[in-house]
MIMARFI-140074 format. One record per atom (N, C-alpha, C, O): atom name; y, z, x; residue in one letter; residue number from 1. Coordinates in Angstrom, 3 decimals, always signed. Example, Ala and Ser with C-alpha at 12.3 -4.5 7.8 and 13.67 -1.06 7.14 Angstrom:
BEGIN
   name         yy         zz         xx   resn   resi
      N     -5.690     +7.800    +13.190      A      1
     CA     -4.500     +7.800    +12.300      A      1
      C     -3.300     +7.800    +13.200      A      1
      O     -3.319     +8.465    +14.236      A      1
      N     -2.250     +7.080    +12.850      S      2
     CA     -1.060     +7.140    +13.670      S      2
      C     +0.030     +7.870    +12.900      S      2
      O     +1.138     +8.039    +13.409      S      2
This chain:
BEGIN
   name         yy         zz         xx   resn   resi
      N     +0.206    +10.047    +12.090      P      1
     CA     +1.598     +9.470    +12.123      P      1
      C     +2.462     +9.832    +11.091      P      1
      O     +2.123     +9.944     +9.913      P      1
      N     +3.931    +10.070    +11.678      A      2
     CA     +4.847    +10.311    +10.619      A      2
      C     +5.413     +9.224    +10.041      A      2
      O     +5.803     +8.138    +10.469      A      2
      N     +5.370     +9.853     +8.756      S      3
     CA     +6.159     +8.242     +7.559      S      3
      C     +7.538     +7.758     +8.213      S      3
      O     +8.616     +8.332     +8.372      S      3
      N     +7.189     +6.789     +8.453      A      4
     CA     +9.271     +6.428     +8.907      A      4
      C    +10.024     +6.705     +7.971      A      4
      O     +9.297     +6.958     +7.009      A      4
      N    +11.311     +6.828     +7.632      P      5
     CA    +12.056     +7.667     +6.593      P      5
      C    +12.313     +5.897     +5.960      P      5
      O    +12.176     +4.874     +6.629      P      5
      N    +12.722     +5.997     +4.465      L      6
     CA    +13.023     +4.880     +3.592      L      6
      C    +14.094     +3.936     +4.154      L      6
      O    +15.172     +4.472     +4.410      L      6
      N    +14.010     +2.965     +4.326      Q      7
     CA    +14.737     +1.699     +4.560      Q      7
      C    +15.965     +1.943     +3.404      Q      7
      O    +16.000     +2.867     +2.591      Q      7
      N    +16.874     +0.946     +3.549      K      8
     CA    +18.095     +1.336     +2.716      K      8
      C    +18.297     +0.963     +1.490      K      8
      O    +19.183     +1.480     +0.810      K      8
      N    +17.618     +0.149     +1.102      P      9
     CA    +16.922     -0.842     +0.119      P      9
      C    +16.148     +0.144     -1.287      P      9
      O    +16.328     +0.232     -2.502      P      9
      N    +15.248     +0.746     -0.280      A     10
     CA    +14.495     +1.248     -0.304      A     10
      C    +14.953     +2.307     -0.942      A     10
      O    +14.942     +2.311     -2.173      A     10
      N    +15.466     +3.456     -0.175      L     11
     CA    +16.177     +4.729     -0.929      L     11
      C    +17.115     +4.649     -1.634      L     11
      O    +17.721     +5.705     -1.815      L     11
      N    +17.586     +3.524     -2.258      E     12
     CA    +18.884     +3.069     -2.994      E     12
      C    +17.420     +3.124     -4.175      E     12
      O    +17.236     +4.081     -4.928      E     12
      N    +16.672     +2.125     -4.127      T     13
     CA    +15.642     +2.388     -5.307      T     13
      C    +15.027     +3.527     -5.799      T     13
      O    +14.684     +3.777     -6.954      T     13
      N    +14.947     +4.046     -5.007      V     14
     CA    +14.128     +5.586     -5.414      V     14
      C    +15.372     +6.201     -5.773      V     14
      O    +15.179     +6.873     -6.787      V     14
      N    +16.447     +6.262     -5.429      Q     15
     CA    +17.122     +7.198     -5.843      Q     15
      C    +17.608     +6.157     -7.281      Q     15
      O    +16.800     +6.271     -8.202      Q     15
      N    +18.258     +5.624     -7.443      S     16
     CA    +18.195     +5.062     -8.797      S     16
      C    +16.757     +5.291    -10.117      S     16
      O    +16.980     +5.520    -11.306      S     16
      N    +15.269     +5.145     -9.463      S     17
     CA    +14.333     +5.284    -10.085      S     17
      C    +14.145     +7.275    -10.576      S     17
      O    +13.549     +7.855    -11.483      S     17
      N    +14.944     +7.703     -9.497      L     18
     CA    +14.651     +9.115     -9.970      L     18
      C    +15.855     +9.298    -11.095      L     18
      O    +15.667     +9.722    -12.235      L     18
      N    +16.891     +8.969    -10.644      R     19
     CA    +18.166     +8.687    -12.057      R     19
      C    +17.489     +8.416    -13.244      R     19
      O    +17.648     +9.169    -14.204      R     19
      N    +16.876     +7.604    -13.302      L     20
     CA    +16.021     +7.048    -14.304      L     20
      C    +15.170     +7.470    -15.273      L     20
      O    +15.087     +7.108    -16.446      L     20
      N    +14.355     +8.518    -14.474      L     21
     CA    +13.111     +9.365    -14.617      L     21
      C    +14.085    +10.675    -15.097      L     21
      O    +14.135    +10.968    -16.291      L     21
      N    +14.710    +11.295    -14.277      N     22
     CA    +15.373    +12.137    -15.052      N     22
      C    +16.386    +12.463    -16.154      N     22
      O    +16.504    +13.432    -16.903      N     22
      N    +17.081    +11.320    -15.999      A     23
     CA    +17.866    +10.921    -17.713      A     23
      C    +16.853    +10.548    -18.921      A     23
      O    +16.926    +10.832    -20.117      A     23
      N    +16.101     +9.978    -18.360      S     24
     CA    +14.963     +9.533    -19.662      S     24
      C    +14.223    +10.819    -19.772      S     24
      O    +14.280    +11.295    -20.906      S     24
      N    +13.632    +11.424    -19.018      A     25
     CA    +12.896    +12.969    -19.398      A     25
      C    +13.724    +13.888    -20.208      A     25
      O    +13.260    +14.449    -21.201      A     25
      N    +15.283    +14.101    -19.693      Y     26
     CA    +16.577    +15.215    -20.676      Y     26
      C    +16.619    +14.270    -21.796      Y     26
      O    +16.836    +14.932    -22.810      Y     26
      N    +16.505    +12.945    -22.095      R     27
     CA    +16.948    +12.049    -23.452      R     27
      C    +15.883    +12.801    -24.730      R     27
      O    +16.171    +13.283    -25.825      R     27
      N    +14.326    +12.609    -23.887      L     28
     CA    +13.278    +12.760    -24.398      L     28
      C    +12.988    +14.135    -24.882      L     28
      O    +12.203    +14.486    -25.764      L     28
      N    +13.717    +14.790    -24.186      Q     29
     CA    +13.606    +16.328    -24.525      Q     29
      C    +14.916    +16.789    -26.040      Q     29
      O    +14.840    +17.433    -27.087      Q     29
      N    +15.882    +16.083    -25.387      S     30
     CA    +16.666    +16.133    -26.490      S     30
      C    +16.365    +15.753    -28.024      S     30
      O    +16.755    +16.314    -29.048      S     30
      N    +15.417    +14.441    -27.831      E     31
     CA    +14.601    +13.532    -29.321      E     31
      C    +13.705    +14.299    -29.858      E     31
      O    +13.155    +14.233    -30.957      E     31
      N    +13.594    +15.074    -28.950      C     32
     CA    +11.387    +15.785    -29.882      C     32
      C    +12.594    +17.104    -30.542      C     32
      O    +12.396    +17.589    -31.656      C     32
      N    +13.786    +17.539    -29.683      R     33
     CA    +14.218    +18.593    -30.603      R     33
      C    +14.743    +18.410    -31.719      R     33
      O    +14.592    +19.304    -32.552      R     33
      N    +15.537    +17.177    -32.092      K     34
     CA    +15.493    +16.905    -33.001      K     34
      C    +14.747    +16.690    -34.164      K     34
      O    +15.370    +16.446    -35.197      K     34
      N    +13.216    +16.749    -34.188      T     35
     CA    +11.980    +16.885    -34.975      T     35
      C    +11.963    +18.187    -35.982      T     35
      O    +11.200    +18.174    -36.948      T     35
      N    +12.838    +19.329    -35.728      V     36
     CA    +12.589    +20.505    -36.358      V     36
      C    +14.332    +20.622    -36.569      V     36
      O    +15.188    +20.927    -35.739      V     36
      N    +14.465    +20.260    -37.987      P     37
     CA    +15.453    +20.108    -39.011      P     37
      C    +16.286    +21.369    -38.025      P     37
      O    +15.740    +22.184    -37.280      P     37
      N    +17.912    +21.195    -38.334      P     38
     CA    +18.849    +22.296    -38.056      P     38
      C    +18.701    +23.330    -38.669      P     38
      O    +18.803    +24.326    -37.952      P     38
      N    +18.372    +23.635    -40.362      E     39
     CA    +18.508    +23.729    -41.327      E     39
      C    +17.191    +23.372    -42.269      E     39
      O    +16.829    +22.203    -42.406      E     39
      N    +16.566    +24.380    -42.851      P     40
     CA    +15.494    +23.894    -44.438      P     40
      C    +16.181    +22.879    -44.896      P     40
      O    +17.410    +22.937    -44.946      P     40
      N    +15.354    +21.579    -45.379      G     41
     CA    +15.550    +20.458    -46.518      G     41
      C    +16.518    +19.661    -45.638      G     41
      O    +16.921    +18.585    -46.082      G     41
      N    +16.939    +20.084    -44.416      A     42
     CA    +17.754    +18.765    -43.695      A     42
      C    +16.944    +17.249    -43.183      A     42
      O    +16.086    +16.874    -42.384      A     42
      N    +17.654    +16.826    -43.998      A     43
     CA    +16.743    +14.997    -43.330      A     43
      C    +16.852    +14.626    -42.270      A     43
      O    +17.960    +14.314    -41.835      A     43
      N    +15.639    +14.537    -41.464      V     44
     CA    +15.255    +13.897    -40.445      V     44
      C    +14.513    +12.805    -40.323      V     44
      O    +13.336    +12.822    -40.685      V     44
      N    +15.377    +11.150    -39.532      D     45
     CA    +14.892    +10.074    -39.676      D     45
      C    +13.964    +10.067    -38.942      D     45
      O    +14.095     +9.805    -37.746      D     45
      N    +12.473    +10.441    -39.667      Y     46
     CA    +11.576    +10.296    -38.570      Y     46
      C    +11.086     +8.822    -38.265      Y     46
      O     +9.990     +8.837    -37.706      Y     46
      N    +11.588     +7.574    -38.475      Q     47
     CA    +11.567     +6.626    -38.058      Q     47
      C    +12.143     +5.735    -36.792      Q     47
      O    +11.666     +4.949    -35.973      Q     47
      N    +13.606     +6.371    -37.132      L     48
     CA    +14.834     +5.733    -36.240      L     48
      C    +14.221     +7.106    -35.128      L     48
      O    +14.610     +6.875    -33.983      L     48
      N    +13.569     +8.133    -35.193      L     49
     CA    +13.130     +8.976    -34.367      L     49
      C    +12.198     +8.995    -33.396      L     49
      O    +12.398     +9.411    -32.255      L     49
      N    +10.993     +8.478    -33.890      T     50
     CA     +9.619     +7.723    -33.403      T     50
      C    +10.262     +6.707    -32.525      T     50
      O     +9.931     +6.849    -31.348      T     50
      N    +11.239     +5.541    -32.794      Q     51
     CA    +11.672     +4.493    -32.075      Q     51
      C    +12.042     +5.223    -30.829      Q     51
      O    +11.276     +5.062    -29.878      Q     51
      N    +13.561     +6.357    -30.584      Q     52
     CA    +13.680     +6.559    -29.758      Q     52
      C    +12.881     +7.317    -28.443      Q     52
      O    +13.100     +7.162    -27.241      Q     52
      N    +11.955     +8.123    -29.067      V     53
     CA    +11.071     +8.888    -28.311      V     53
      C     +9.978     +7.663    -27.294      V     53
      O     +9.583     +7.910    -26.154      V     53
      N     +9.709     +6.520    -27.984      I     54
     CA     +8.755     +5.333    -27.565      I     54
      C     +9.591     +5.168    -26.535      I     54
      O     +9.188     +4.885    -25.407      I     54
      N    +11.235     +5.385    -26.940      Q     55
     CA    +11.851     +4.000    -25.791      Q     55
      C    +12.099     +5.006    -24.712      Q     55
      O    +12.188     +4.569    -23.565      Q     55
      N    +12.218     +6.243    -24.909      C     56
     CA    +12.342     +7.326    -23.526      C     56
      C    +11.144     +7.303    -22.420      C     56
      O    +11.134     +7.151    -21.199      C     56
      N     +9.751     +7.610    -23.786      A     57
     CA     +8.803     +7.057    -22.985      A     57
      C     +8.919     +5.906    -22.247      A     57
      O     +8.869     +6.273    -21.073      A     57
      N     +8.990     +5.235    -22.272      Y     58
     CA     +8.545     +3.519    -21.755      Y     58
      C     +9.927     +3.757    -20.253      Y     58
      O     +9.712     +3.606    -19.050      Y     58
      N    +10.925     +4.055    -20.760      D     59
     CA    +11.727     +4.497    -19.447      D     59
      C    +11.358     +5.088    -18.622      D     59
      O    +11.233     +4.755    -17.443      D     59
      N    +11.057     +6.358    -19.277      I     60
     CA     +9.853     +6.928    -18.248      I     60
      C     +8.816     +6.362    -17.007      I     60
      O     +8.771     +6.327    -15.778      I     60
      N     +8.098     +5.987    -18.075      A     61
     CA     +6.895     +5.038    -17.581      A     61
      C     +7.741     +4.111    -16.443      A     61
      O     +7.615     +4.100    -15.219      A     61
      N     +8.667     +3.325    -17.330      K     62
     CA     +9.002     +2.196    -16.108      K     62
      C     +9.662     +3.112    -14.551      K     62
      O     +9.660     +2.629    -13.419      K     62
      N    +10.028     +4.100    -14.825      A     63
     CA    +10.463     +5.052    -13.376      A     63
      C     +9.553     +5.060    -12.822      A     63
      O     +9.515     +4.656    -11.660      A     63
      N     +8.503     +5.523    -13.459      A     64
     CA     +7.230     +6.198    -12.272      A     64
      C     +7.063     +4.665    -11.509      A     64
      O     +7.307     +4.397    -10.332      A     64
      N     +6.553     +3.741    -12.610      K     65
     CA     +5.865     +2.711    -11.835      K     65
      C     +7.132     +1.905    -10.490      K     65
      O     +6.740     +1.598     -9.365      K     65
      N     +8.276     +1.747    -10.856      Q     66
     CA     +9.079     +1.765     -9.890      Q     66
      C     +8.846     +2.690     -8.699      Q     66
      O     +8.812     +2.153     -7.592      Q     66
      N     +8.679     +4.033     -8.783      L     67
     CA     +8.625     +4.934     -7.844      L     67
      C     +7.253     +4.852     -7.451      L     67
      O     +7.035     +5.223     -6.298      L     67
      N     +5.965     +4.338     -8.329      V     68
     CA     +5.113     +4.196     -7.410      V     68
      C     +4.965     +2.977     -6.589      V     68
      O     +4.388     +2.941     -5.501      V     68
      N     +5.408     +2.194     -7.062      T     69
     CA     +5.391     +0.624     -6.265      T     69
      C     +6.180     +1.010     -4.754      T     69
      O     +5.495     +0.937     -3.734      T     69
      N     +7.392     +1.350     -4.668      I     70
     CA     +8.384     +1.612     -3.453      I     70
      C     +6.937     +2.159     -2.570      I     70
      O     +6.354     +1.462     -1.738      I     70
      N     +6.482     +3.737     -3.022      T     71
     CA     +5.823     +4.356     -2.166      T     71
      C     +4.605     +3.606     -1.344      T     71
      O     +4.182     +3.597     -0.188      T     71
      N     +4.301     +3.014     -2.544      T     72
     CA     +2.944     +2.240     -2.271      T     72
      C     +3.134     +0.870     -0.795      T     72
      O     +2.392     +0.621     +0.155      T     72
      N     +4.740     +0.137     -1.322      R     73
     CA     +5.219     -0.764     -0.065      R     73
      C     +5.330     +0.318     +1.299      R     73
      O     +4.816     +0.003     +2.372      R     73
      N     +5.969     +1.455     +1.137      E     74
     CA     +6.620     +1.979     +2.543      E     74
      C     +5.358     +2.225     +3.022      E     74
      O     +5.372     +2.108     +4.247      E     74
      N     +4.226     +2.525     +2.581      K     75
     CA     +2.419     +3.484     +2.939      K     75
      C     +2.361     +2.190     +3.940      K     75
      O     +2.593     +2.362     +5.137      K     75
      N     +2.025     +0.796     +3.394      K     76
     CA     +1.843     +0.009     +3.762      K     76
      C     +2.326     -0.395     +4.833      K     76
      O     +1.669     -1.056     +5.637      K     76
      N     +3.589     -0.048     +5.012      Q     77
     CA     +4.051     -0.601     +6.682      Q     77
      C     +4.310     +0.137     +7.382      Q     77
      O     +4.630     -0.183     +8.527      Q     77
């Protein structure tokens, strides 16, 4: 059987999760680029950078969990 289209609240949740996933992945890429100093000898705050990367990874995992939850819920209906 073909899967039914997502209901409006579910669709909004999926779109919100995808936006979070996309923004977090972009931010993670940006933060990781900062590990390479722009010039030799430039200071890099690795402690702050590590915290930022951890936050990005958390946001990615959160968005992925939201997508899995809504997809699983839709399949059961």
